[in-house]
GUTOR-892207 format. One record per residue: z, x, y of N, C-alpha, C, O in turn; residue number from 1; residue in one letter. Coordinates in steps of 0.02 Angstrom, whole numbers, padded with zeros to 5 digits, always signed. Example, Ala and Ser with C-alpha at 12.3 -4.5 7.8 and 13.67 -1.06 7.14 Angstrom:
BEGIN
R     n.up   n.east   n.north    ca.up   ca.east   ca.north     c.up   c.east   c.north     o.up   o.east   o.north   num   residu
R   +00390   +00660    -00284   +00390    +00615     -00225   +00390   +00660    -00165   +00423   +00712    -00166     1        a
R   +00354   +00642    -00112   +00357    +00684     -00053   +00394   +00645    +00002   +00402   +00670    +00057     2        s
***
This chain:
BEGIN
R     n.up   n.east   n.north    ca.up   ca.east   ca.north     c.up   c.east   c.north     o.up   o.east   o.north   num   residu
R   -00780   +01617    -00010   -00738    +01558     -00006   -00721   +01533    -00077   -00760   +01540    -00124     1        m
R   -00662   +01504    -00081   -00638    +01475     -00144   -00631   +01400    -00134   -00637   +01375    -00078     2        e
R   -00619   +01363    -00190   -00617    +01291     -00186   -00557   +01264    -00225   -00541   +01289    -00279     3        f
R   -00524   +01213    -00196   -00468    +01180     -00230   -00479   +01104    -00226   -00511   +01079    -00180     4        v
R   -00452   +01070    -00275   -00452    +00997     -00275   -00379   +00975    -00280   -00347   +00984    -00332     5        f
R   -00352   +00947    -00227   -00282    +00924     -00226   -00282   +00851    -00246   -00311   +00809    -00212     6        v
R   -00248   +00836    -00302   -00249    +00767     -00328   -00181   +00734    -00318   -00128   +00764    -00325     7        s
R   -00185   +00669    -00301   -00128    +00624     -00294   -00156   +00554    -00300   -00213   +00543    -00281     8        f
R   -00118   +00505    -00328   -00147    +00438     -00339   -00172   +00404    -00275   -00220   +00365    -00279     9        p
R   -00143   +00417    -00218   -00166    +00387     -00155   -00189   +00442    -00108   -00172   +00501    -00118    10        t
R   -00226   +00424    -00057   -00250    +00473     -00009   -00192   +00495    +00035   -00158   +00454    +00065    11        r
R   -00180   +00560    +00038   -00126    +00589     +00077   -00152   +00650    +00114   -00203   +00678    +00097    12        r
R   -00115   +00669    +00165   -00130    +00731     +00202   -00111   +00790    +00159   -00060   +00788    +00123    13        r
R   -00150   +00843    +00161   -00136    +00904     +00124   -00119   +00959    +00175   -00156   +00970    +00222    14        v
R   -00062   +00992    +00164   -00043    +01050     +00205   -00052   +01113    +00163   -00033   +01115    +00105    15        d
R   -00081   +01164    +00194   -00088    +01228     +00160   -00055   +01281    +00204   -00072   +01288    +00263    16        m
R   -00008   +01317    +00176   +00029    +01370     +00212   +00061   +01343    +00276   +00062   +01377    +00327    17        d
R   +00087   +01281    +00273   +00124    +01252     +00329   +00080   +01220    +00382   +00107   +01196    +00432    18        g
R   +00015   +01219    +00374   -00031    +01190     +00422   -00070   +01133    +00391   -00088   +01136    +00332    19        q
R   -00084   +01080    +00430   -00124    +01025     +00404   -00194   +01052    +00387   -00224   +01088    +00426    20        q
R   -00218   +01034    +00327   -00279    +01065     +00303   -00334   +01016    +00283   -00393   +01031    +00291    21        f
R   -00316   +00958    +00257   -00366    +00910     +00235   -00334   +00850    +00203   -00276   +00833    +00218    22        g
R   -00370   +00816    +00158   -00346    +00757     +00123   -00350   +00766    +00048   -00390   +00806    +00023    23        l
R   -00309   +00728    +00012   -00312    +00731     -00061   -00377   +00698    -00085   -00412   +00666    -00047    24        t
R   -00392   +00708    -00149   -00451    +00680     -00182   -00517   +00708    -00155   -00569   +00675    -00161    25        q
R   -00515   +00767    -00126   -00575    +00800     -00100   -00574   +00874    -00119   -00521   +00904    -00126    26        r
R   -00633   +00902    -00127   -00637    +00974     -00139   -00632   +01008    -00071   -00669   +00992    -00025    27        v
R   -00585   +01055    -00065   -00572    +01090     -00002   -00591   +01164    -00008   -00577   +01195    -00059    28        l
R   -00623   +01191    +00043   -00639    +01262     +00046   -00579   +01300    +00073   -00552   +01281    +00126    29        k
R   -00558   +01352    +00039   -00501    +01392     +00061   -00518   +01466    +00054   -00561   +01484    +00014    30        v
R   -00486   +01508    +00094   -00496    +01580     +00084   -00462   +01603    +00020   -00413   +01573    -00001    31        p
R   -00488   +01655    -00012   -00456    +01678     -00074   -00386   +01706    -00061   -00372   +01731    -00007    32        p
R   -00343   +01701    -00113   -00276    +01728     -00107   -00222   +01678    -00126   -00237   +01624    -00152    33        g
R   -00159   +01696    -00112   -00102    +01652     -00126   -00095   +01601    -00070   -00099   +01619    -00011    34        h
R   -00085   +01538    -00089   -00076    +01485     -00040   -00022   +01437    -00065   -00013   +01428    -00125    35        h
R   +00013   +01406    -00017   +00063    +01356     -00033   +00037   +01288    -00011   +00019   +01279    +00047    36        t
R   +00034   +01240    -00058   +00009    +01173     -00043   +00066   +01123    -00048   +00109   +01128    -00092    37        f
R   +00066   +01075    -00001   +00112    +01017     -00005   +00078   +00958    +00028   +00024   +00965    +00056    38        d
R   +00110   +00899    +00025   +00081    +00838     +00051   +00117   +00812    +00113   +00107   +00755    +00133    39        l
R   +00158   +00853    +00145   +00191    +00833     +00207   +00244   +00780    +00195   +00271   +00772    +00140    40        g
R   +00259   +00742    +00249   +00310    +00691     +00246   +00278   +00623    +00232   +00221   +00614    +00252    41        m
R   +00310   +00577    +00200   +00375    +00582     +00168   +00370   +00620    +00102   +00317   +00620    +00070    42        p
R   +00423   +00653    +00083   +00423    +00694     +00023   +00439   +00650    -00038   +00491   +00659    -00071    43        r
R   +00394   +00604    -00053   +00402    +00559     -00109   +00356   +00578    -00167   +00328   +00535    -00201    44        d
R   +00348   +00643    -00177   +00304    +00669     -00229   +00337   +00729    -00262   +00385   +00758    -00236    45        y
R   +00310   +00747    -00320   +00336    +00805     -00356   +00277   +00846    -00380   +00226   +00816    -00398    46        t
R   +00280   +00910    -00383   +00331    +00954     -00354   +00328   +00952    -00278   +00278   +00930    -00249    47        p
R   +00380   +00976    -00246   +00384    +00975     -00173   +00329   +01018    -00142   +00302   +01001    -00090    48        v
R   +00313   +01074    -00174   +00257    +01116     -00153   +00231   +01153    -00214   +00264   +01157    -00266    49        f
R   +00171   +01181    -00207   +00143    +01223     -00260   +00117   +01287    -00229   +00076   +01286    -00183    50        q
R   +00141   +01342    -00255   +00119    +01408     -00233   +00070   +01434    -00285   +00090   +01449    -00341    51        n
R   +00006   +01438    -00267   -00045    +01456     -00316   -00089   +01513    -00290   -00094   +01524    -00229    52        v
R   -00120   +01548    -00336   -00169    +01599     -00317   -00238   +01570    -00329   -00254   +01548    -00385    53        e
R   -00278   +01569    -00277   -00344    +01539     -00281   -00396   +01595    -00286   -00411   +01629    -00237    54        v
R   -00424   +01604    -00346   -00476    +01655     -00358   -00524   +01629    -00411   -00506   +01587    -00452    55        v
R   -00585   +01654    -00409   -00637    +01638     -00459   -00650   +01563    -00467   -00651   +01538    -00523    56        n
R   -00659   +01528    -00412   -00674    +01457     -00414   -00743   +01445    -00384   -00772   +01490    -00353    57        t
R   -00769   +01386    -00394   -00832    +01366     -00364   -00827   +01293    -00345   -00778   +01259    -00362    58        s
R   -00876   +01268    -00309   -00876    +01197     -00290   -00878   +01152    -00351   -00851   +01097    -00350    59        a
R   -00911   +01175    -00405   -00915    +01135     -00467   -00852   +01142    -00509   -00836   +01096    -00547    60        q
R   -00816   +01197    -00504   -00755    +01207     -00543   -00698   +01229    -00496   -00676   +01287    -00498    61        t
R   -00673   +01182    -00455   -00618    +01200     -00409   -00552   +01205    -00447   -00545   +01179    -00502    62        p
R   -00504   +01239    -00417   -00436    +01243     -00444   -00402   +01175    -00431   -00401   +01151    -00375    63        l
R   -00375   +01145    -00484   -00342    +01080     -00477   -00269   +01090    -00459   -00232   +01123    -00496    64        d
R   -00248   +01063    -00402   -00178    +01065     -00380   -00154   +00993    -00381   -00170   +00953    -00337    65        v
R   -00114   +00975    -00432   -00095    +00905     -00444   -00023   +00891    -00421   +00023   +00930    -00433    66        a
R   -00015   +00834    -00387   +00050    +00807     -00367   +00056   +00738    -00396   +00006   +00703    -00406    67        f
R   +00118   +00717    -00411   +00131    +00650     -00437   +00181   +00615    -00392   +00222   +00648    -00360    68        r
R   +00179   +00547    -00391   +00231    +00510     -00354   +00299   +00524    -00384   +00306   +00529    -00445    69        p
R   +00349   +00530    -00342   +00417    +00547     -00365   +00446   +00493    -00409   +00477   +00510    -00460    70        l
R   +00439   +00430    -00393   +00469    +00376     -00432   +00438   +00374    -00502   +00474   +00365    -00551    71        v
R   +00373   +00383    -00507   +00341    +00383     -00573   +00366   +00442    -00615   +00374   +00436    -00675    72        a
R   +00377   +00499    -00582   +00401    +00558     -00619   +00471   +00546    -00645   +00487   +00565    -00701    73        a
R   +00514   +00515    -00605   +00583    +00501     -00627   +00584   +00450    -00683   +00623   +00457    -00731    74        l
R   +00543   +00399    -00678   +00541    +00347     -00730   +00514   +00377    -00795   +00538   +00360    -00849    75        t
R   +00465   +00421    -00790   +00437    +00452     -00850   +00489   +00495    -00886   +00489   +00499    -00947    76        a
R   +00533   +00526    -00847   +00585    +00567     -00876   +00641   +00524    -00905   +00678   +00547    -00948    77        v
R   +00646   +00461    -00881   +00696    +00416     -00907   +00755   +00407    -00860   +00810   +00390    -00881    78        g
R   +00743   +00418    -00796   +00798    +00410     -00748   +00815   +00337    -00735   +00869   +00323    -00710    79        a
R   +00771   +00291    -00752   +00787    +00221     -00746   +00761   +00190    -00682   +00701   +00194    -00668    80        g
R   +00805   +00160    -00643   +00786    +00121     -00584   +00754   +00166    -00531   +00771   +00225    -00525    81        a
R   +00707   +00137    -00492   +00676    +00176     -00439   +00725   +00193    -00384   +00777   +00161    -00377    82        p
R   +00709   +00244    -00345   +00751    +00265     -00290   +00755   +00211    -00237   +00708   +00173    -00227    83        l
R   +00812   +00208    -00202   +00819    +00160     -00147   +00784   +00188    -00086   +00795   +00245    -00066    84        m
R   +00742   +00147    -00056   +00709    +00167     +00006   +00757   +00160    +00063   +00810   +00129    +00056    85        t
R   +00739   +00187    +00120   +00782    +00183     +00179   +00795   +00110    +00199   +00850   +00093    +00218    86        r
R   +00743   +00067    +00193   +00750    -00003     +00211   +00798   -00039    +00163   +00838   -00081    +00184    87        a
R   +00794   -00023    +00098   +00839    -00054     +00050   +00911   -00033    +00062   +00957   -00074    +00056    88        r
R   +00922   +00031    +00078   +00990    +00054     +00092   +01019   +00018    +00153   +01077   -00002    +00153    89        k
R   +00977   +00010    +00204   +01000    -00023     +00265   +01017   -00096    +00251   +01068   -00122    +00275    90        k
R   +00976   -00130    +00211   +00988    -00199     +00194   +01052   -00206    +00152   +01089   -00255    +00159    91        a
R   +01066   -00157    +00110   +01126    -00159     +00068   +01189   -00150    +00111   +01242   -00179    +00095    92        a
R   +01185   -00111    +00164   +01242    -00100     +00208   +01253   -00158    +00256   +01309   -00168    +00281    93        r
R   +01201   -00196    +00270   +01204    -00248     +00320   +01253   -00303    +00299   +01252   -00325    +00241    94        k
R   +01295   -00325    +00346   +01342    -00379     +00331   +01305   -00446    +00332   +01256   -00454    +00368    95        k
R   +01329   -00495    +00293   +01296    -00560     +00293   +01300   -00593    +00362   +01349   -00583    +00399    96        p
R   +01250   -00631    +00378   +01246    -00664     +00443   +01299   -00719    +00447   +01315   -00752    +00398    97        s
R   +01325   -00730    +00508   +01374    -00783     +00519   +01343   -00842    +00556   +01378   -00878    +00592    98        k
R   +01278   -00851    +00548   +01243    -00906     +00582   +01266   -00972    +00551   +01279   -00977    +00491    99        k
R   +01270   -01023    +00594   +01290    -01089     +00570   +01229   -01124    +00542   +01173   -01112    +00563   100        k
R   +01241   -01167    +00495   +01187    -01205     +00464   +01158   -01254    +00516   +01194   -01280    +00557   101        a
R   +01093   -01265    +00512   +01060    -01312     +00559   +01086   -01382    +00546   +01101   -01401    +00489   102        k
R   +01091   -01420    +00600   +01112    -01489     +00594   +01188   -01497    +00593   +01213   -01553    +00595   103        g
R   +01224   -01443    +00589   +01297    -01447     +00588   +01322   -01450    +00659   +01302   -01410    +00702   104        r
R   +01365   -01497    +00673   +01390    -01506     +00741   +01454   -01466    +00750   +01493   -01456    +00704   105        k
R   +01463   -01445    +00812   +01523    -01409     +00830   +01582   -01458    +00835   +01572   -01515    +00857   106        k
R   +01640   -01436    +00816   +01700    -01479     +00822   +01715   -01489    +00896   +01708   -01443    +00936   107        a
R   +01736   -01551    +00916   +01750    -01563     +00987   +01811   -01524    +01010   +01858   -01512    +00971   108        p
R   +01810   -01504    +01073   +01866    -01466     +01101   +01924   -01512    +01115   +01915   -01571    +01131   109        r
R   +01983   -01485    +01109   +02042    -01524     +01125   +02048   -01528    +01201   +02036   -01479    +01236   110        k
R   +02065   -01586    +01225   +02071    -01592     +01298   +02128   -01549    +01324   +02180   -01541    +01292   111        p
R   +02117   -01522    +01384   +02167    -01479     +01415   +02223   -01522    +01445   +02210   -01576    +01471   112        s
R   +02283   -01497    +01441   +02339    -01534     +01470   +02351   -01514    +01542   +02389   -01547    +01577   113        t
R   +02320   -01462    +01564   +02330    -01442     +01634   +02284   -01484    +01678   +02233   -01509    +01656   114        s
R   +02304   -01491    +01741   +02267    -01534     +01787   +02203   -01500    +01811   +02151   -01532    +01818   115        k
R   +02209   -01435    +01824   +02149    -01400     +01847   +02117   -01364    +01788   +02152   -01337    +01745   116        r
R   +02054   -01366    +01787   +02017    -01334     +01733   +02023   -01259    +01737   +02017   -01230    +01791   117        r
R   +02034   -01227    +01681   +02038    -01154     +01680   +02107   -01127    +01697   +02118   -01067    +01691   118        g
R   +02153   -01171    +01718   +02220    -01148     +01735   +02260   -01139    +01671   +02258   -01182    +01627   119        r
R   +02295   -01085    +01666   +02336    -01073     +01606   +02404   -01105    +01612   +02432   -01112    +01667   120        r
R   +02429   -01125    +01557   +02497    -01153     +01556   +02547   -01095    +01560   +02534   -01040    +01536   121        r
R   +02603   -01108    +01590   +02654    -01055     +01594   +02682   -01041    +01524   +02684   -01084    +01481   122        p
R   +02702   -00979    +01514   +02729    -00959     +01449   +02795   -00995    +01437   +02834   -01006    +01483   123        a
R   +02807   -01014    +01375   +02869    -01048     +01358   +02926   -00999    +01355   +02919   -00941    +01334   124        r
R   +02983   -01022    +01376   +03043    -00980     +01372   +03074   -00990    +01304   +03071   -01045    +01276   125        a
R   +03101   -00939    +01276   +03131    -00945     +01210   +03203   -00959    +01213   +03236   -00966    +01161   126        r
***
């Protein structure tokens, strides 16, 4: 058996070769050979996956497979503002509310000139 330590600032699920395998910040036992590691969804980390060969490791000296948050990686490179989340995009698209202010009274309706309520007036001739 070989050993890997998958690091990420917060606890996340670790996938190995497309299958859920364990959690970050723990030493994991893996069979020797080539393996692909990722952190599943959401893909808010970099790199998206790591394809590594796991050989000659021990529980005391595991292979370190490191992932970083995507926003921190972009800021470190100098990309500037953080990415917009799905909620922020939705809020940006949302139209402003047309709710009336509290305490504001509705304008009174004009009285109808017809005798029966709901009856329409005949169309005017031109």
